[in-house]
N, C-alpha and C positions, 0 to 999 in steps of 0.2 A: 658507500664502502661498508660492507657487512663485517662486524666484529664478532669474534667467537664468544659463545655464551656458555655458562655452566650447564652441565647435564642435569637431568632430573634426579639421578642418583646422588650426585654430589650436593645438589640443593637439599635433598632430604637429609643427608648426613649432617649438613650444617644447620638443620632446623629451620631453613627458610622456606618460603612458599615455592611450590613447583613452578616450572616455566609455564607461561601462557601461550597457547597456540593462536596465531593471528594470520590473517591473509590480506593481501592487497591485489585488487584487479585494476588493471590499467587499460582503458578502452582508447586505443590510439587510432591513427589514420589508416594503418594497414593491418593491424593485428590487435587481438585482445590477449593480454598477457596476465598471468597470475603468479604470484609468489606467496608461498606459505612458509612461515617462520615461527620460531619460538622466541619469546621475550623472557629472558631469565634474570638472575640476580644482577643488580647494578644497571638494569635497563639495557643490558646487552642483547643483541639480536643475532640469532643463529639461523641461517637459511636452511630450510628443510627440502623444498622442491620448487621447481618452476615449470610452467607450461605455457605454450603460446599457440594461438590459432589465427590463421590469416582471415581478415575481413576486408570489405571494400568501402568502408564508411567514407574515407577521405576522397576516393574517386567520385562518389555520389555528391558529397558536399562541395568539393572544389570545382565540379563541372556543372552541376544542376542546382546547387544551393539547398538541396533537401536530401535526406537519407531515404532511399527507395524502400518500399514496403518489403521487397524480397531481402534486402540487406538487413532490415530490422529483424526479420524473422530468422535470418542466419545468425545474428548476434544473440537472439533469444536461445537458439539451439546451442550455441557455444556456452552461454552462461548457464544453461540447465546442466550441461555436462560438467561445468566447473562446480556447480552446486553439489553434485554427487560426490566430487572429490573433496569438497569442503566438509560434507557430512562424514566422510570416512576419517577425516582428521579432527572431528568433533568441533569444527568451527560452525557453531549454530546460533550464537548470540550476536545481536547487531554490533556490539562494541568490539567484536573480534574481527570484523570485516570492514574494509573501506574499498569502495569501488569508485574510481575517478575517471573522468573523461576530459580530453583536452580539445585542441582546436577543431578537429573534424566534427565533433558533436557540438561544441560551443558555437560554431559558425552556421550550423544547420538551422534553417528556418523552422523546421519541425522538431527541434531538439526536445521540447516538452512532451510531444507525442512519443518520441523515442524513449525518454526516461520513464514515462508512465507505462508504456507497453512492457518495458523490461521489468519494472517493479510488479506489474500485475501478473506476469508470467512466471517470474522467478523469485519474487520477494527480495530481490537485490536492489537497494537504493543507490542510484547513480548520482554522484556529485560532479557537476560540471565545473571544472576549475577555470577561473579567469587567469589572465596573464600574470598578475601579481602573485597569485597563489602558487602558480607553477614556479616562479622565481624563488619564492620562499621555500618550497619543498626541495628545489634543486640545491639551494644553499644548505639546507639541513643534510642532504645526502652527501654533498662534497666536503662538508666541514671537517670530518675526520681526516681526509686526505690532506687538506690544506694545513692542518695543524701537525700532522705527523711527518710530512715530506719536507725535510730541512732545505732541500734544493729550491723550494718555492718561497722560503722565508724572505721577507723584505722586498719581494719583487711585485711589480704590477702584473697581475695574472688575469687573463681572460678565461673564464669557464664558460663553455658553450656546448650546445647540442643541436645539431641540425636534425630536426624531426621531420615527420611526413608533411606537416602543415605549417610549421613555424620553427624559428631558431631562437632559442633562449640564450641571452648573453649577460653574464655578470662580470664586472671588473672588480677584482678584489686585491687587497694588499694585507698580508698578515691576517687573513680571515675577516678583514673589514670590507664591507661592500661599499665600493666607491660609486658604482653605477650599475643599473640593472634595466634591461629592456627586452621586449619580445618583438621580433621582426617577422613579417609575412614572407619568410623565405623557407620553404620546405621542399624536401626531395620529391614527394608525391605531387605537391602543388606545381613544381617545375615540370614534372613529366606530363601532367595533365594539360598544362599551358602549351607545351610543345605539340601535343596531340591535337589540340584545338587549332593550332596554326597549320597543321598538316605539312610541316616543313620536311624536306628531304633530309636523310640522315647526315649528309655532308654539311648542312646548315644547323643541325640541332645543337651541336656543341657551342657554336658561336652564339646562338640565341640564348642558350643557358648561361654562358659566361657574361653576356650583356646584362641579363636580369640579375645574376648574382652580384656583379660589380656595382650595379645601381644600389642594391641594398647595402653592400659593404661600404660604399661611399657615405651612406647615412651613418653607419656605425663609426666611421672615422671622424665624421663631423661631431659626433656626440662623445666619443672616447678621446678626450683631448690630451691625455697623458701618454707617455711612451709605454708600450707593452713589451714585456720581457719574456713572458711565457704564455702559451695557449694550452689549456687543458680541455680535451675533447671527451665527451661522455657517451656519444652515440654508439649504437650497435654496429653501424657501418665502419666506424673506426676500429672497433674490436675485431671485426672481420679482417680489416687491413693488417692489424697486428698479427693475427694468426697466419696470414699469408706471407708476410714479410719476415716474421720471426717464428718459425714452426715450433720452437721450444717454449714459446711464451705461455705462461699460465695466467688465467684471468685475474687471479688475486694479486698479481704483480703489476706495479706501475711501470710503464715502458715509454721510451721516447722514440718516436718514428721520425727519421730524417725526412725533410720535406722532399728531397730529390727522389727518394724511394717511393714516397707516397704519390708523387707526380707520375712516376713510371707506372705504378699499379693503376692509377686513375686512367691513364692513357689506354692501358690494356683493357680495362673494364668497358670504357666508352667505345672501344672498337668492336665490341661484340653485341649481338642482340640478346634478348632475354633467354631464348632457347639455348644458346651457346653458354650463357652465364650459368644457367641451371645445370647443364650437363657438365661443365668444367668444374664448378665450385660446389656443386651439390647443395644449392640453396633453393628456397621457394621462389615461385614466379613473382610473388609480391615483393620479396627482397631484391630480386633481380631487376625489377623495374625502378627501384629507388636508389640502388647502390651507387650507380655512376653519378647522378646529380648530387648526392650527399658528399661523396668523396671530392668532387669538383669544388663544392662550396668550401670544404675544409682547406683544400689547396689554395684557393683564392684568399681565404682568411689569413693563412700563413704568409702569403706573399704581401698582402696589404699591410700587415703589421710587422713585416720584416723579421720573422722568426724562422730559424732554419730547421726546426723540428716541432712536433706536436706531442704533448704528453697524453697518453691514452690511459684512462682510468675505468675500472669496471664498476661504474656507478650509474644508476638509473633513477628515474622518477620513483619507481617502487621502493628503492632504498630510502629516499627521503620520506616517503609516506610511512614506511616501517619505523623510521627514526622518530617521527612524530607520534606514532602509536605507542612507541616505547616510553615516551614521556607523558602519555595519556592526554595528549592534546595541549598540554601546558606549554607556554612559550618560554624558552630558555633565556637566561640573562644575556647570552650572546646575541640571540635574535632580537630581544628588546633593544639592546644597544644599537643594533643596525637600523632599526626602525626610527629610533630617536635621532640617530645620525642623519638619516634621510630627511626627517622633519626639520632639523636645524639647517641643513643645506637649503631646503625650500624657503625657510624663513629668511635666510641671508639673501636669497635671490630677490626677495621683496623688501629688503632693508628693514627688517623688524628690529624692535628694541630687544636685543638678545638677553641682557641681564634681567629685564622685567619678565620676559617670556620664560626664562629658565626658573626664575623664582616662583612665578605663578605655578609652573609645573611641580616644583618642589612642594608648595603648599597644597596643591591638589592631591599629591600622593599621600601627604600626612592626613588630610581629611578622608581620603578613600580608605586608607588602612585603619584609621581610628573609628570610622563610622560604618564598619562592615555590617554590624548588626542592624543598622538602619537601612542601608541601601541593598544589601544582599545580592549584589551583582557578582557575576563570575570574575575570577582574577584577570582575565584578558581585557576586561573593560578598563582596568587601571591604565593599560597602555594606550587605549583609545582616548581616554581622558587626558593623559599626559601629552599626546600629540595635539589634541585640541587646545590645550593650554599653551603649548609652544607657538601655535599658529593663530591664536584668537584675534590678533591685531594686524595680520598681514594685509587686510583690506585697506588699511591706511595708505598703502602704496598707491592705490587707485584714487581715493578721495576720503576726506574726513567725514563727509555726509553719508549716513547709512553704511558706514564702513563694515559693519557686521555682515551685511548682505554681500558686499564685495568679498569679504573673507570666505564666506560659504562658496561663492562662485570659484574663487581661485583654488581652494582646496579640492573642490569637486572636479576640477579640470586639471589637476596635477597628479603626478605619480608619486606614491610613497612606497618605498621598498617594503615588500612583504605583506602589505595590507590589501585585502580584496576590495573590489569596487564597492561592495556593501559596507565594509568597514570604513572606507574613505568617506562614504556618504554620511555615516553616523558621526564621524569626526567633524565633517563640515557643518552638520546641523548643531552639534554641541557648541562649536565655535560661534555659529550664527546667533545662538540664544544666550551668549554670555552678557548681553545687554539688551535694553529696550524691551519689546513685548515678549511674553512667554509663548511657548509652542501653542499653536491653534490649529484646529481641524481644517481651516480653509487655507493653510499654508501648503502648497502643492506637494513639495518633496516630503514634508513631515507626514502629510495625509497618506502617502504611499507606503508607509511603514506598517508592519503588523503590530499587534498590541504590545508584545514584549519589547520590540525595538523602540516604540514610542515611550514606554515607561523608562527604558534605559537611557534614552536621550534626555528626558526630563530630569532624571536623577543626576546624570553627569553634568548637565548644564547648570543645575542648582549648585553643585560643588564648585564648578568653575567660577560662577558669579561670586561665590563666597571667597574663593582664593584671590580673585582679581580685586575685590574690594579691600582685602587685607594688604595689597600692595598698591593702593590708590595713589600713593606718593611717587611710585616708580623708583624708589631708592632702596628697596629691599631692606627695610628696617627690621622686619620680624623674621626670626629663624626658629623660634620655638613657640608652640601653641599648647595650651592646656585645655582640653575639652571635657565638659561635664554636663549632666542633665540636672537641672534644678527647677522644680516647680513647673514642669511641662515646657521648659525652654532649653535650648542648646546654648550653653554659656561657653564662650571662647575667652580665655584669660591669657593676656600677653604679659610676660615678665619684662622688667627693666625698660619700661617706656614711661614717658611723662605725659604725652599728649596723643589721644586717639581720635580727636575730633574729625579729622579728614576721613579716616577709615570708617568711623561710625556713620558719617554722612553718606559715604558710598554704599555702605551696607543697607542703610535705610532706603536708598534709591533702587537697589537691585535685589535685596534679600527676600522679597515677597515670594519669589519662585521657590526658595528653599522651604518656606513655611507651607506653601501650597502643595509641595511634593512630599515632604516628610512630616508635615503636621506639627512642626516645631518652630516657633519664632526664635530668632537668634539674638543673643545679647553679647556684645563685645565690651570687655572691660579690662582694666589694668589688674595684674595679679597682685593681690595684697601680700605684703611681706609676712 
């Protein structure tokens, strides 16, 4: 949801910095889309222009598993034309542009060759988003709507977009994410599957409905709470809104009755692509995916028993622009959603929640106090916090080598908003909270690059320290005083009588801190 921003003139009169021009390129299954915007005072975003060009990446990936050479060169041609537009808007620095790709590129066997070819030809660096990253960006894009529309307050709301290759689904309540998942249900994927069957038109709809219902059955098994509203974000729904409500303006939130959406879907599915293009003046690419997408939305409404669907003018690009406006920093709201997801995972494995939360609190104190020593980016504080919450979930499997079980459970779980790379770092930090230090012959650790290895070591050392400080598991310490004395890190604890248990735990696990930071640790009672 794009919010209005201050103009350059008003910013100048106020003595503030002029707006920054930025751009987002979204490489999707059927098109490459670009949005150019200004980020002004208060991190507000004002959209300047949008452009879209049809491509057939999804058709290649979903039928052959690779992006054909001719398609790659077509993408290069489109992106070169976009580069000229970017230059006209003075978008010429790397930090002004984000180019992202979703399932059609992510699933291609030659995705690295695609990304490398695009960069070599255009200088545009393509970031392939994994499913968790798309969920995070979708959350950022839709959050203003969830907070501003009072009719959604207090309700269980599904936020979804049926894309070309996949369907993103978030279950939220009062902007809190209850559940998030990505399903292999996409309009283009459906169409290509039908073409592979070579089914006659009379059977096409039935085959589509069978596949859609199979995926929706999975959704219903995972979304266990009652759903009161569905918010749809796709361009196909915006098309439906324009057809059913000619006076509708994209900046408005509108509710489409399910009965009317069903009638429009029946009409669309009764026509071939040529007729759709002629009647609705849409591209052939859009004509091929419109019917399957609308049918999926109809079945979603039926399955969750809602009589209308909320249509919002929000896209993946809006979420990316929102993140660019905050300069990549993670908002408090987003951090709270990730922590919530981690706590839910911990409860699934019956973790010691008071101990886990206290260790997380101590980790945050250590991270913030020792910034000059670790010099890690702020986002690592969240990764460390999640590792602290989950560092003992392996006990659910076995007390023996439970740190290794912890790593396995985290690595094979979903944590809202964290990429697979971030989840792997969390799993490693939790794995190294006890026993041996990171070693080059540990397979997962050895797969990291140098910066990641260093970050894991630094975070694991802080986690060991925090865990030792709650060795009793009774949350005795809530205040720490840290100082450097004689080449040592001294942790002073006020209002305690006996530190022997914590000192023993620190002696057993504190070597990693000294190896990593070059500082032995002394734990002592704070003198009056």
